[in-house]
C-alpha angles and dihedrals in degrees: 000000000000092000093153090067096055114043110214096026094113093053088051090047092055090046091054097045099043109039104008128052143331101174145108127284145135113264115224097006103059100035130250141253138070128309116235117248120267118248113263111268094011118149092199106114096184118115117228115209123224126201112267121253114250113261092233091053121094112222117234111276091231092061094084089052099044115127088217094061115118147164114263136191111237116233119272125220112215142167142134149173139256113210140180128182154150126238135183124190124190134183134190087240086079101254123123129185128200118195140178121192147179125206135188115190126185124193127192134175133178144139144241114233097335128266104354108052114040150324120219134190138157146152136217127204134193114197122187111195134189113188133179116192119193136178126003127093095312100049123219125344132173121199138179127182151130122259119199119195138160150149136231132192132188123188109189118196091349096176096045134094090256107045118177124199127189126181134179126185134180118194140165126213091228093066106030096070096246119160102234137120089212116083114211141157121237129207118189127185127179127180122180131177124185133184137185126171125247087242125026138056102258135097136178139190142190128202139185123192128182128184126183125188119188121182145115090306089062125246125331118189131183125185122183132184117190138166142165145193127206131185134166133191134180094286104007141067126190121189122181126182136168142173139184119195134178128192119192125180131183092230088072101260119120142151143192125202132186119187127177127176134183124186124185126180124189124188099198091180141320092294105036127057130170129199126186125189125185128183134179125186134181116185126180118185129187113186125211102272092217091058106031141356093209101121132141149105136287126193125183135176124185134177120182128179123187125188127188128189116189114157113194093218099048137072091221124098124180138175137174140185139201121197136180122183132171126174130181124187129181118187099151115242091342095071136336132161148126130222137174130192127190119175148131143207136210127191134176131189129196115200106215089181136328092288105035129056137169123216141189133179141185129196139171132186134183118203121195130182135164092276107028148020127207136179124202130182132187139192128193137182128181150125139247128210131187123176128224112262113267112214124209110176106297092348125096120195132182135162132206139189140186139182134184140175119217133191121191120191128194132173094265106019144019135203135204122202138182120203130185132180131188126177146152137195137195125208128201127188123196116192103210097175136343091275103035136056138176119221126198129188131182122183138177130186138175125199132182132193129192119185133176133174124055092009119019112213139171123183137159123194131197120192130186125186134182125187135179125182134177121205126187132178109164093159137015089252094045127069138147143179132190120181134184127189134178126175139173128198125182128181128192130187134072085347122033115207141159136193128190126188133190115185130178120182127185124180139146143075125280118189095201093182138344087272102042137052134179125205127184142172104169134154126189117187136178125184135184123187136170136174134189125183119208094189117108130184140141092291104032127043098184125278138222130195138168132188138176129192136181123186140168124201137167135053142278127203131187127177130180116182098189109038114192088358091289112139116242092010102127129184124193129183125187124181123183130176129181117186097186108054122182135184097246094167092061089053093055106274109142092199094050118110127224089231119077108218108195098171133015136178116191121183124177134182116193131181121186129196113182106302093346127088137180119204128192115189132183122184133175124182144162105237117181091344092308128110115238132183135194131194115189134180119184135177117195134185118193127208137180126031099285 
């Protein structure tokens, strides 16, 4: 318990344990120290707190022997809320649910021998619900029932070198505000133990998580074991982590996943550094037989080492890599295979001056599969040139160019290629105010490639790009960025292709007024690409494909604490969008949900008067591809001091 760092702590420990208190209380929030003894024969059950003894002070020796010493119960901080409300949920599937509910929630927190033993807290909720579902596939349905939920947290030795934390939560989708048409109960357990030595620069942890969902879909369970070890020295760092997770469902779907990673960095000297990363994964997926028969196993192992040499007093720069990768998958007749890759690269640069550099590189790879093996090697030489910026008033202009020659050799064929690139860009800055500026960039580049040998190819590419960005920082607590980019790339040759991109990005924090603030981190992107091959042979008779994609990702938050100038009338808006959803629960995430929410808008209006509050909420979301809406009115009365 780090007693060597604080003389006298062990005597204080014995004084608290033996004559003072073994009880419950909240460290740091409720105060510390021992409660004085109650008078003999007193019927007063209240506990009077005394000021804590300083940690550096040594208690009187006679305290442990005092006849007045006693065991006391630490103070308990408690409070809660009483609520009533109305709620209506609708889905584009045609179903609608109207509900009225009443809720009583109690919260408590305390400690056990503050501050060394434990801190405890928890809450308990009783939720009475009357619901009426109409329309939809399942017709009408009326329900009435009681929902009991709660949480409990234990922090054991929280300020020691070996803290332990345990938490358990029981919740129900009917009283936690989730946008779902499927009611289910959730049980969540988390155990975590950490340790670090009194001396030394290493630490370790172990954790167990369990999540259970129980609803009309059946039972969905996730168990995950994880751990890690970290140590650092004067020039080295080693970080090891690992986890094993299993998801089982009564509908027949299940998965197990093992993931292990190891990272080692070594700073040999000021010029040379080495970094090694290793990963191993083993994933077994069993799909729901009623939905898909795509089940199987995937195993991968990868080891990657990167070295960089960059002396400060030399024009030479060098880097190298070694990589080993193997993958084996078995999905029955759907897909099965095994491949291994071992290879390395080495590259060197010579800085002739700040504008001009020469480069060369070597690489070799060996690819092995069940049926074949092949080895390829490549060599490349070239140069890069970048001009000094030329300034014309508020404009800055520079141009650049590069060229390289490459030879790729395989067992039965080889190819030689020449590639050249030439481009230029112009930059313009407009200072709008002392704290805001508009930046504009236009660039253009042309590249050409000529290859002969195994596959003769000829291709020319022309790319244009235009970008505008607005940055504003009027105060330290206020910043903003808006960026707009549009680009167009077109290639002609043996294969004609084009790619267009429109990107809009918004992020920052705007304090519009002392009562309102706007935060955003939002990206909107639209792409359009097409490709058409003119080559024809016995195996390929040309091809043509086109694709378009639009996505929105990020979040937006807006808060106003004094709507219409009315004190304590608060409005909050939150918008989130995720263009790339994934079923993280099936892959072993105990906090993952069964529903995939791709877009959500949540608006809340709250008015508080003393300990009473009224909340009006409106939420819309796209859940599993279906539009859902929630209208929620809640009246709450708080009691207690927590």
